Every structure is written in structure tokens, then in C-alpha cells.
C-alpha positions as CSV (number, residue, x, y, z in Angstrom):
1,A,-120.8,-35.9,-34.2
2,S,-123.6,-33.3,-33.8
3,A,-121.2,-31.0,-31.9
4,A,-119.1,-30.7,-35.0
5,G,-121.2,-27.8,-36.4
6,I,-121.0,-25.9,-33.1
7,A,-117.3,-26.5,-32.9
8,G,-116.9,-25.2,-36.4
9,I,-118.7,-22.0,-35.4
10,V,-116.5,-21.5,-32.3
11,K,-113.4,-21.9,-34.4
12,S,-114.7,-19.7,-37.2
13,K,-115.6,-16.9,-34.7
14,A,-112.2,-17.2,-33.1
15,R,-110.5,-16.7,-36.5
16,G,-112.7,-13.7,-37.3
17,D,-114.5,-15.4,-40.2
18,I,-118.0,-14.6,-38.8
19,P,-118.9,-10.9,-38.9
20,Q,-120.1,-9.3,-35.7
21,G,-123.9,-9.3,-35.6
22,S,-124.3,-12.4,-37.8
23,T,-127.2,-14.8,-37.3
24,L,-126.2,-18.4,-37.5
25,V,-128.3,-21.6,-37.5
26,V,-126.8,-25.0,-36.6
27,T,-128.7,-28.2,-37.1
28,V,-127.7,-30.8,-34.5
29,T,-128.7,-34.4,-34.4
30,G,-129.0,-36.9,-31.6
31,H,-131.6,-34.8,-29.9
32,G,-133.9,-37.7,-29.0
33,L,-137.0,-36.5,-30.9
34,K,-137.3,-39.9,-32.6
35,D,-138.0,-41.5,-29.2
36,P,-138.4,-38.8,-26.6
37,S,-139.5,-41.2,-23.8
38,I,-136.3,-43.2,-24.0
39,A,-134.2,-40.0,-24.3
40,I,-135.9,-38.6,-21.1
41,E,-135.4,-41.9,-19.2
42,N,-131.7,-42.1,-20.1
43,S,-130.8,-38.5,-19.6
44,A,-129.5,-37.2,-16.3
45,A,-129.0,-33.8,-17.8
46,R,-131.3,-30.9,-17.0
47,S,-132.3,-28.4,-19.6
48,V,-130.7,-25.0,-19.4
49,V,-132.3,-21.9,-20.9
50,V,-129.8,-19.3,-22.3
51,D,-130.1,-16.1,-24.2
52,P,-129.7,-16.5,-28.0
53,D,-126.2,-15.0,-28.2
54,L,-122.7,-16.4,-28.4
55,E,-121.6,-15.1,-25.0
56,S,-124.5,-16.7,-23.2
57,V,-124.0,-20.0,-24.9
58,L,-120.3,-20.1,-24.2
59,D,-120.9,-19.1,-20.5
60,A,-123.5,-21.9,-20.2
61,I,-121.1,-24.6,-21.5
62,G,-118.2,-23.3,-19.4
63,M,-116.1,-21.8,-22.2
64,Q,-116.2,-18.2,-21.1
């Protein structure tokens, strides 16, 4: 469910609803901060650092 906000941004950008140069903030849940030790134990994923721009994020998640 937390990906819904990001998906909405991707769709809005594709439709041209988001002006070039806009700054967006998306709040996502399910980040594990309520119990970080359990989140770390159950996560096989590694953190990836990307530049704070749409192209870098899309590239990091394989959508570019």
C-alpha cells in the first residue's frame, strides 16, 4: 500500500500533471521504524543510495 503514493507520482508525471522542476514529498509506510531489529532480521534487501531526482530513482528501480 505504501507504493501507491509513488505510483501516483509516476502516473501524474507521465500525464504531464507535474511541472518540470517540481519538488515532491511522498510519505511511505511499512519502513520498519517501529521495530527496526525485526525489519533488519527479515530483510534480504540492501540499501541503495540514489540521487534525489526522478531519473535516478526510476533507474534504481529498473523503470528507465
